[in-house]
N, C-alpha and C positions, 0 to 999 in steps of 0.2 A: 257478243255484245252488240247492241244496236246503238248507232251513233247519230246524233242530231246536231246540225250547225248550219250556218249560212255559207252558201257555196259561191258567192260573188268573188271576183278575181282579186280584189284588193281589200284592205282593212281587215275587219274581223273574219271575213270569209277566207281570206288568204292565210291568215294565222291558223284558222281551224284546219284548213286543208293541209298545211305543212305539218302540224302536230299529228294529224290523222295518218300521214305517211309513216310517222314513227310508231304510232300505236298499233297499226296493222301488222307490224313486224313482230309484235309481242302477243297479240290476241286476235282471234277470228272476229271480223267486223262485218256487220250488215248496215248499210247506209239507209237511214229512215228519212222521211220528209217532215219538215217542221209544219208544213201546211196541214198534214193529217197524221199525227203520231199514232202508232199502233200500240195496243196494250199487249204486253208480253212479260214473261217471267225472266227474260234475259236482262242482265245488267245494262244500264244506260251509260253512254258517254255524251253528256250534254254540254255543249260549248256554244253559248249563244247569249242574247240579251235577256235581262231579267223580265222583260215584257212577255217572253215566251213561257215563263214558268207555269202559269195557270193551266197550260195545255197538258202538263204532266202530273196527273193526280195519283199515279201509282209509281213508286220508285223501288225497284227490286234491290235486294242485297247485292253488294259489290259494285254499285253504280258510282260513276265519277262525275262530279260537277266542276267544270272549268269556267271560272268567272273573272272579270276584270272590272276595275273601278278607276275613276279619276278624282276621287275624293271620298270623304266619309258620308256624304249626303245619302240618306235612305238605305244604307247598308243593313242596319239592324232590322229593317222591315221585312227582309227575306231570310232572316236567320232560321225561322221555322222550316222553310223549304230546304235550306241548305243542310240542316241537321239530319235529313232523311237520306243523305248520301254517305257512302262508306269513305270516299276520298273527296277532298276538295283541293283543286289545283288552281294556280294563278300564275301569271307570267313574271312577276317581279317581287322583290322584297318589300317594296312600298305597298303593293296590294296585299301581300301576305300579312303584313303587320296590321292593316286596317281590318281585314276579314277575321284574323285570329282574335283580335280584341272584341269585335262585334259578335262573333259566333262562340267565343269561349272554348275554342278547340283548335288543334293544329291545322294549319293550312300550308301546303307545300308549294314551293316555287318550281314550276316547269316552264322555262322560258319559251318564247316563240323561236322557231328555228329558221335558219337560212337554207333554202333548198339548193341554191347554187353559190359557188364562191369562185371568184377569179383566181386563176393560177398565179398571175403576176400583174403588176400595175403597168398600164400603158404610160408612155412618156407624156408629159403635159404639153398640149398643143400651144402654138403661138397665138394668143388671143388676149383680150382684157381679162383680168382676174375676175371670175364670175361667182357671185354669191347667189344661192338659191333658197327659195322658201316655197313649200307646197302646202296648200290648205284647202280642205273641203269645208265649206261654210255649214254644211249639215252636221259636221262634227263639233258644233259649237265654236264659232269663230272667236268668241271672247276667250275661250280656253286656249285656243291655238295662238292667239295674240300676234297675228302677222304684222299689224300696224307698228308694233314695237320694232320690228326688223326694218320696215320702211323708214321710220324716223331715224333710226341709228345709221342707216346707210346715208341718208341725206346729210346728217351732221358729221359723218366721218370723212366725206370726200367733197371736193369742190364740184359744183354743178358742171356737167358735160366733160368731166375728167375722162379722157379716152382710155385710161389704164384699168378702169373698173366697170363692172356691169352687174345688174341685178335681174335675175330670172324668177318671176312669180308664176307658179302654176296653180290655178284655182278651179274649183268646181262650185257651182251654185253661188258664185260671188254676187254681191249686190252691186248694181251699177254705180252707186255713190262711192263705194270703196274703190272700184276700178278707176273712176274719174279722179278721185283724190290721189291715188297712187301715181297715175300718169302726170298729174299736175305737179306733184312733189318731186318726182324723179326724172321727168322729161324723157330725153333720148337714152338715158342710162338704164331704162327698164324694158324688158320684154315680158309680155303677159301671155301665157298660154291658158286658154279656157277650155273646160270640158274634160271628160273622162279620158284617162290614158290607161291602156291595157298593161298587164304585167310584161308584155313583150315590148312595149314602147318605153317603159320606165328606164331600162338600162341605158338607152340612148340619151335620156335626160341626165343621168348621172355622169355620162361622158362629157356633157357640156358644162359641168360645174367644177369649181375648185373648192368651194366651201358651201356647206348647207347650214342654214340658220333656223333654230326653233326656240323662240323666246316664250314657250308655252307656260301657262299657269300650272298645268299638271298633265302628265301622261301615265296611263296605266302601264305601258311598256315603252313605246316609242319605236315601233318596227321600222319606220322610215329613217330613223337615225342610225339604227344598226345596218340597214341596207346601204346607207351612204358610206359608212365606214368600210363595209365589205367591198365597195366599189372604189375605194381610195380617195373618197371625198372628205375633206376636213369637216368635222362636226363642231358647230358653235351652238350650245344648247343650255337651257336653264339647269342650274345645279340642284334640281329638286325633282322628286317623284321617280317613276319607274326606270327612266333612262340612266339613273345613277348606278344601276347594276353593271353597266358597260361603258359609261362615259365618266372619265376621271381626268385629272390634269396631265397624266402621262400619255393619253391617247385621244384627247379632244380638248376643246376650249370651253370649260364650264363657265356660264354667265352667273356672276354672283347675284343672289336674289334674297328677298326679305319675305319670311312667312307672313301671309296676308289673307284675310277672309276672302273667299272666292268672289270675284266681281261679276259673276254670272248668276242671276237669281235661280237658275235651274240647279245650281250646286250650293244653294244657301246652307251654311253650316259647315262647309268644307274649308280646309286651309290649302292655299296655293302658294306658289313662289312668284313674287313680283320682281322681275329682273331690273337690275341697275342699268339705266340708260347710258350713263357715263362709261360703265365697264364694257357694255356692248359696243359702243363707239370705238373704244380703245382696241378691243379684240378685232373689229373689222379692219382698223388701220394696220395693226400688226400682221394680221393674216395676209393682207394684200402685198406686204413686203416680203413674204415668205418666211416669217418667223416660226411657223409651226409645222415645218416639214417632218420633224421627228414624231410629232403627235399623229400626223396623218399616216405615216408608215407603221407606227405602233398599233394604231386602230385596225389597219388592214390585217395585221397578224392576229390581234386579240379577237377579232370577230370570228375567227375560225372555230373558236370554242362553242359557237352557237350553230354549228352544222347539224344536220339531221342525225348523224350517228351519235353525236354527243347528247342530243336531246333524248334520243331513244334510251341511252344509258341512264339518264335521270329517271325516265319513266319506269324502266325496269327495276331500278332500286326502290321504287315506291309501291310496286304491285306485289 
């Protein structure tokens, strides 16, 4: 099998790399380059953006297409390409439902896997209770919706409260967003800008007590699963891909209302619009330690997404 995907350290590239570690235990794999795909009779494993699809004019029998979406927008437009593959995999039930309906065929859930898992949780250091939010503006900032987290933190706590803090990690953020965040949160916010490698991210998890994602939609939500695996309480929208591993027993789902996507790039999709009032309440409760059982439950439940478990899923589908 010849495999194609993005090899960057984070995001889709990281998910591709982890799934590839599982697949290579089951099949002989040759890594190809997206820049210049080669023609071959060997089956393909294609795990990439739909913008790469035109590069693959010949799809051999036995090929696997791994695709992700954050809404219904445009999915039907590549159904003809998808039907040329023997297998279609996707990381979440949310995506599988969208693709199965659009393609009129079964689409199977193969989650993104965790390469590493802590053996035990470290004790919580003595510091202000710290909420985190990570956002790459190139991933459609409207969909990630970080401003909802900033506003909720502002309304949940008194300004300059020394017992709470907010850590915002951004890439490609607009200067206006950064200025507004600093103006609203003042000394209670730390902003980290720029790319963080996969070797730096674990240290960021160690600096957080809770991770917040008031997203409109996530195809899977790998950052949320990684937070759980590092013992960080997850506060996230009760909608889309993350609901496969975020529930009231192991996280703090933010109640949301199904709403037309508020980013024109996703026109025609339905997203979840979080309740501001509920998010404020969750922030306040989290800071007082109300959700320790959820944090511990998530640390344990995240183990089911280890690479050996993902390999078993793949093996059952091949």
